[in-house]
C-alpha positions as CSV (number, residue, x, y, z in Angstrom):
1,M,155.5,89.4,130.5
2,P,158.8,88.6,129.3
3,H,159.1,86.2,126.2
4,A,160.0,82.8,126.3
5,P,162.9,81.8,124.7
6,G,162.0,80.4,121.1
7,A,158.3,81.7,121.5
8,K,156.3,82.8,118.5
9,K,154.7,85.4,118.5
10,L,151.1,85.7,118.1
11,L,149.2,89.0,117.7
12,I,145.5,89.7,118.3
13,L,144.4,93.6,117.0
14,G,141.3,94.1,118.9
15,A,139.8,93.6,122.6
16,G,136.5,93.1,121.8
17,V,134.4,89.9,121.3
18,G,136.3,88.5,118.9
19,G,140.0,89.4,120.0
20,L,138.9,87.8,123.7
21,S,137.5,84.6,122.5
22,V,140.4,83.8,120.8
23,I,142.2,84.0,124.6
24,K,139.3,82.0,125.3
25,E,139.5,79.5,123.1
26,I,143.4,78.7,123.8
27,A,142.4,78.4,127.6
28,E,139.5,75.6,126.8
29,F,142.7,73.6,124.5
30,G,143.5,70.4,127.1
31,S,147.1,71.2,126.5
32,A,146.7,74.9,127.1
33,A,149.6,74.9,129.2
34,A,151.8,73.3,126.5
35,I,150.6,76.1,124.0
36,L,151.6,79.0,126.2
37,D,154.9,77.3,126.4
38,K,155.9,77.8,122.9
39,I,154.1,81.6,122.5
40,D,153.6,85.1,123.6
41,I,150.1,86.6,123.2
42,T,150.1,90.7,122.6
43,I,146.8,91.9,122.2
44,V,146.1,95.7,121.2
45,D,143.1,98.0,121.8
46,E,142.3,101.6,122.0
47,D,140.8,101.6,125.7
48,F,140.7,97.8,126.7
49,S,136.1,98.6,126.8
50,H,133.8,96.9,124.7
51,F,130.4,95.9,125.1
52,L,128.0,93.5,123.9
53,G,125.9,95.1,120.7
54,F,122.4,94.2,122.5
55,T,123.3,96.3,125.1
56,L,122.6,99.7,123.2
57,P,119.5,99.0,122.2
58,W,118.6,99.0,126.3
59,V,120.3,101.9,126.8
60,M,118.2,103.7,123.7
61,R,114.9,102.2,125.8
62,G,116.3,103.6,129.4
63,W,117.1,100.4,130.6
64,R,120.8,100.9,131.0
65,A,122.7,103.7,131.6
66,P,125.7,104.1,129.2
67,D,127.6,103.7,131.7
68,S,126.9,100.5,132.9
69,V,127.1,98.6,129.1
70,P,131.4,98.8,128.7
71,I,133.3,95.7,130.0
72,R,136.9,96.4,130.9
73,P,138.9,93.0,131.4
74,T,141.3,93.1,134.5
75,E,145.0,93.0,134.2
76,A,143.9,89.5,136.2
77,A,142.1,88.2,133.5
78,L,144.5,89.0,131.2
79,N,147.8,87.1,133.0
80,R,149.8,85.9,130.5
81,V,148.4,88.5,127.9
82,N,150.7,91.2,126.7
83,R,148.1,94.5,126.5
84,V,149.4,96.9,124.4
85,T,147.2,100.0,124.2
86,G,146.8,102.0,121.4
87,R,145.5,102.4,117.9
88,V,146.4,100.5,114.6
89,S,147.6,102.4,111.6
90,A,148.9,100.3,109.3
91,V,149.4,96.2,108.8
92,D,152.3,95.0,106.5
93,P,151.8,91.7,105.7
94,Q,155.3,91.4,104.0
95,R,157.1,92.7,106.8
96,Q,154.8,90.8,109.3
97,Q,154.4,94.0,111.3
98,V,151.5,96.4,112.9
99,T,152.3,99.9,112.8
100,L,150.4,102.1,115.6
101,D,149.4,105.8,115.1
102,D,152.2,106.7,117.9
103,D,154.5,105.1,115.7
104,T,155.1,102.2,117.4
105,T,156.0,98.6,116.0
106,L,155.0,95.4,116.6
107,E,156.2,92.8,115.4
108,F,154.2,88.8,114.6
109,D,155.1,85.6,113.7
110,A,150.8,85.6,113.3
111,L,147.8,87.9,113.1
112,I,144.7,87.4,113.8
113,L,142.6,90.7,112.9
114,A,139.7,91.1,115.4
115,T,139.3,95.0,115.0
116,G,135.4,95.5,114.1
117,A,133.8,97.9,112.9
118,R,133.1,101.6,113.0
119,N,130.1,104.2,112.0
120,A,130.5,106.5,109.1
121,V,127.6,108.9,109.2
122,D,129.3,110.9,106.6
123,R,128.7,108.2,104.2
124,V,124.9,109.2,103.6
125,P,124.7,113.0,102.1
126,G,122.7,115.4,104.7
127,L,123.2,113.0,107.6
128,A,126.0,114.6,109.3
129,D,123.8,117.8,109.5
130,A,120.4,115.9,110.4
131,V,122.5,114.9,113.3
132,A,124.1,118.4,114.4
133,T,120.7,119.7,114.0
134,G,119.3,116.7,116.2
135,V,116.3,115.4,114.3
136,A,118.6,112.2,113.8
137,V,120.0,110.1,116.0
138,H,121.6,106.6,116.5
139,Y,122.0,104.1,118.7
140,Y,125.7,102.5,117.7
141,D,127.5,103.6,120.1
142,R,126.7,104.5,123.4
143,D,126.5,107.9,123.8
144,A,124.6,108.3,120.8
145,A,122.2,105.9,122.6
146,A,122.0,107.6,125.8
147,E,121.2,110.7,123.4
148,A,118.4,108.3,121.4
149,H,117.1,107.8,124.4
150,R,116.4,111.6,125.6
151,A,115.1,112.3,122.2
152,L,112.4,109.5,122.0
153,S,112.1,110.8,125.8
154,G,110.5,114.0,124.4
155,F,108.8,113.2,121.5
156,T,105.2,114.0,121.7
157,G,104.0,112.9,118.1
158,G,104.2,112.3,114.7
159,R,106.4,110.3,112.4
160,L,109.5,108.1,113.8
161,M,111.5,106.9,111.0
162,F,113.7,103.9,111.6
163,L,116.3,103.6,108.7
164,V,118.6,101.4,107.6
165,T,121.1,103.6,105.2
166,S,123.1,100.2,104.4
167,P,122.9,96.6,103.7
168,V,126.0,96.3,105.4
169,Y,126.0,96.8,109.4
170,R,126.4,95.6,113.0
171,C,123.8,93.1,114.3
172,P,120.5,92.6,111.8
173,V,118.1,92.4,114.2
174,A,118.6,95.7,115.8
175,P,116.8,98.3,113.4
176,Y,114.1,96.0,114.2
177,E,114.7,95.9,117.9
178,G,114.6,99.3,118.0
179,A,111.7,100.5,116.6
180,M,109.5,97.6,118.9
181,L,111.5,99.5,122.4
182,A,110.5,102.6,120.9
183,A,107.2,101.6,120.3
184,D,107.7,100.3,124.1
185,L,108.8,103.1,125.0
186,L,106.5,105.7,123.7
187,E,103.5,103.7,125.3
188,T,104.7,104.7,129.1
189,T,105.1,108.3,128.0
190,G,101.5,108.5,126.8
191,A,102.5,109.7,123.0
192,R,102.4,106.2,121.2
193,A,98.8,107.1,119.8
194,A,100.3,110.3,118.1
195,T,103.2,108.9,116.4
196,E,103.6,107.0,113.5
197,I,106.1,104.4,113.0
198,T,107.4,103.4,110.1
199,A,110.7,101.4,109.1
200,Y,112.7,101.3,105.6
201,T,115.8,99.0,105.1
202,P,117.5,98.7,101.3
203,E,117.2,95.0,101.9
204,V,114.2,92.6,100.2
205,Q,113.1,91.7,104.1
206,P,114.8,91.8,108.0
207,M,117.5,89.0,108.3
208,P,118.0,88.1,104.8
209,S,120.9,85.8,105.7
210,A,119.1,84.0,107.9
211,G,116.9,82.8,104.9
212,P,113.0,82.8,103.4
213,Y,111.1,82.3,107.1
214,A,112.7,84.6,109.8
215,G,112.1,87.8,107.9
216,G,108.7,87.7,107.2
217,E,108.0,86.5,110.9
218,L,110.0,90.0,112.0
219,V,107.9,91.7,109.5
220,E,104.5,90.5,111.5
221,L,105.9,91.5,114.9
222,L,106.4,94.7,113.5
223,R,102.7,94.9,111.8
224,Q,101.2,93.5,115.2
225,R,102.5,96.1,117.0
226,G,101.9,99.1,114.6
227,I,105.3,99.3,112.6
228,A,105.2,99.8,109.2
229,F,108.0,97.7,106.9
230,H,109.1,99.2,103.6
231,A,111.9,97.2,101.5
232,E,114.0,97.7,98.8
233,H,114.4,101.1,100.0
234,Q,118.1,102.0,99.9
235,V,118.7,106.1,100.9
236,A,120.2,108.5,99.0
237,A,120.2,111.6,100.7
238,V,118.8,113.4,103.9
239,D,117.3,116.9,104.3
240,A,117.1,118.1,107.4
241,A,115.7,121.3,106.8
242,R,112.4,119.5,105.0
243,R,112.9,116.4,107.3
244,V,112.5,114.3,104.3
245,V,114.4,111.1,103.2
246,T,115.5,110.5,99.5
247,F,115.8,107.1,98.1
248,D,117.4,106.3,95.2
249,N,114.1,105.2,93.5
250,G,113.1,108.2,94.0
251,T,110.9,108.0,95.9
252,E,110.5,110.5,99.3
253,A,109.5,109.7,103.2
254,G,109.3,112.6,105.3
255,F,110.0,112.1,109.5
256,D,109.6,114.7,112.7
257,L,112.6,111.9,114.1
258,L,115.2,110.2,112.2
259,M,116.2,107.2,114.2
260,F,119.2,105.4,111.7
261,I,121.2,103.2,111.6
262,P,124.9,104.3,110.5
263,P,126.6,103.5,107.0
264,H,129.9,101.0,108.8
265,R,133.4,100.6,107.3
266,P,136.0,98.2,108.6
267,A,138.0,99.7,111.4
268,I,141.2,98.5,109.8
269,T,141.9,97.6,106.3
270,I,144.7,95.9,104.6
271,G,145.9,97.1,101.7
272,D,143.5,97.8,99.3
273,E,140.7,95.9,100.6
274,D,137.6,97.4,102.0
275,W,136.0,94.5,104.1
276,I,138.3,91.8,104.9
277,S,138.0,88.7,102.6
278,V,138.6,85.3,104.5
279,D,138.4,81.4,103.5
280,T,135.6,79.8,105.7
281,A,137.7,76.9,106.4
282,T,140.2,78.7,108.4
283,M,139.7,82.4,108.2
284,A,142.8,83.3,106.6
285,T,143.4,86.2,104.7
286,R,145.0,86.4,101.3
287,H,147.9,87.1,103.6
288,P,150.3,84.1,104.6
289,G,150.0,83.8,108.9
290,I,147.3,86.7,108.9
291,Y,143.7,85.9,109.8
292,A,140.2,88.1,110.5
293,I,136.8,87.2,112.4
294,G,133.9,88.9,113.1
295,D,132.6,92.1,111.5
296,T,135.5,93.3,110.1
297,T,135.4,90.5,107.7
298,T,132.9,89.5,104.7
299,V,132.2,86.3,104.5
300,T,129.6,84.5,101.7
301,T,127.6,81.9,102.9
302,P,127.1,79.1,100.7
303,W,123.8,79.9,99.3
304,G,125.1,83.3,98.3
305,R,123.9,85.6,101.5
306,S,126.8,87.6,103.8
307,L,127.2,85.9,107.2
308,P,125.7,88.7,109.4
309,K,127.7,90.7,111.4
310,A,126.7,89.4,114.6
311,A,129.1,87.9,118.0
312,A,128.0,84.9,117.3
313,F,130.0,84.6,114.5
314,A,132.8,87.0,116.3
315,R,133.0,84.0,118.4
316,N,132.8,81.1,115.7
317,G,135.2,82.8,113.8
318,A,137.9,82.6,117.2
319,V,137.5,79.2,116.7
320,S,138.7,79.0,113.9
321,A,141.3,81.4,113.3
322,T,143.0,80.4,116.7
323,R,143.1,76.7,115.3
324,S,144.3,78.2,112.3
325,A,146.8,80.6,113.4
326,L,148.4,77.3,115.9
327,H,148.6,75.0,113.3
328,Y,150.6,77.9,111.0
329,L,153.1,78.2,113.6
330,G,153.4,74.5,113.9
331,I,152.0,74.3,117.2
332,L,148.7,72.8,116.8
333,D,148.2,69.1,114.0
334,R,144.7,70.4,113.0
335,T,142.5,73.2,111.8
336,E,138.9,73.9,112.2
337,E,136.1,75.0,109.4
338,L,134.1,78.5,110.8
339,S,130.7,77.1,112.1
340,G,128.1,78.5,110.6
341,Q,125.3,78.0,113.1
342,G,124.6,81.2,114.7
343,Y,121.9,82.7,116.6
344,C,120.4,86.4,118.1
345,Y,118.0,87.5,120.6
346,L,115.0,90.7,119.9
347,D,113.7,92.2,122.1
348,T,110.1,93.1,121.5
349,G,109.0,95.0,124.6
350,A,107.2,94.7,128.0
351,G,110.2,92.9,128.9
352,A,110.1,89.8,126.2
353,S,112.8,88.7,123.6
354,S,112.2,86.4,120.0
355,R,114.6,84.2,119.6
356,G,115.9,82.8,115.8
357,A,119.1,80.3,115.8
358,G,120.1,77.8,113.1
359,D,122.8,76.8,110.4
360,F,123.4,79.7,108.7
361,F,125.5,77.3,106.0
362,A,122.2,75.5,105.3
363,E,121.2,75.9,101.9
364,P,119.1,78.4,102.1
365,P,118.7,78.2,106.1
366,E,115.4,77.4,108.0
367,I,115.7,79.5,110.8
368,H,112.5,80.8,112.3
369,L,111.5,83.4,115.6
370,S,110.5,81.8,118.8
371,S,107.4,83.1,120.2
372,P,108.1,86.3,122.7
373,S,108.9,85.1,126.1
374,A,110.0,86.6,129.3
375,E,112.5,83.3,129.9
376,L,114.2,84.2,126.7
377,N,114.7,87.9,127.8
378,R,116.2,86.7,130.6
379,Q,118.6,84.3,128.6
380,K,120.0,87.4,126.9
381,S,120.7,89.3,129.9
382,D,122.3,86.3,131.8
383,E,124.8,86.0,128.2
384,E,125.9,89.4,128.9
385,H,126.1,88.6,132.8
386,Q,128.5,85.6,132.5
387,W,130.6,87.4,129.4
388,R,130.9,90.2,132.2
389,A,131.5,87.5,134.6
390,L,134.7,86.1,132.3
391,W,136.9,89.5,132.0
392,E,136.0,92.2,135.0
393,T,137.4,89.1,137.6
394,E,140.6,88.2,139.0
395,R,140.8,84.8,137.6
396,P,143.2,84.5,135.1
397,V,141.2,83.2,131.9
398,L,144.7,81.7,131.2
399,L,146.2,79.2,134.0
């Protein structure tokens, strides 16, 4: 797509929920056409394929095939956007330049990072060996989720452990949703009665960012399904040969099959910063003209907790970052603070889901989990269908 004369260059890194939500936000401005005359938008992604995180437990449960979860935006949907396929190797804030693995360089006037987080299995001693020997699996990418389904389908009984390896991870309910869906699957295979399911986490309670109520309600859902919950257990090492997890408090716990939430790391960093700190009023980093949203960021709420790494907050961040970037470029006259309103669905098995929603910036949040229902399960499925339909279409998002 040719550059408009004098247009400012808006560069978006990442075409997942966060990056695509930036484009969606621009499209929803009443003055979108006038804005598009003033900027050239380029979006960079490794393969222009993403998925909604909550579809991976469905693959683990066997409800979806791994090839069914990727969402691939069509060229028509990304009309008026320059698409660049590649992996980012460096961001130079001073030169306002991004370098890709093939040494391609891209310049920008404003930059929005929406590159997310990657799994880092090697950060826990012994965990990679446990994966290699087949005694440990996870469901935090689609191939791994398919392997987890195979492992669970062939599990005939014993000790099934769900392990959160780090307090920083994507989707705060996923470990516990996974445990309940595993119980659901084992009911169908006939192995549930012979299986002891446990969940270990370094957190004080599940969903700590949601305030004092939702975590206890989630523990009760686990209890009702015969799943034991152990808080404040930070893994120190995994011994694949002995099938034992050692925790930093000196205790050990054995397993026959280990289902784990991998340690995470940001896909891209800027300089010496790990998770990228942003201003909640603007999503601005410490570098002028550079904004970051979604899982690559760290956002501290007013009551001292980290905001969950969840799709709802990637979308909220896109609203704030888009307006801030366009304000920085002199196109909009105001910005918009990051919203703390968020939600997540939690599959509980047997075709039912629960939901927690509220203001995560409240001091503290007063978020509760709703009673599981088939209706909430349908709403969760509808969310994926609607998002997929927006991008896998021949209708341009930017008209």
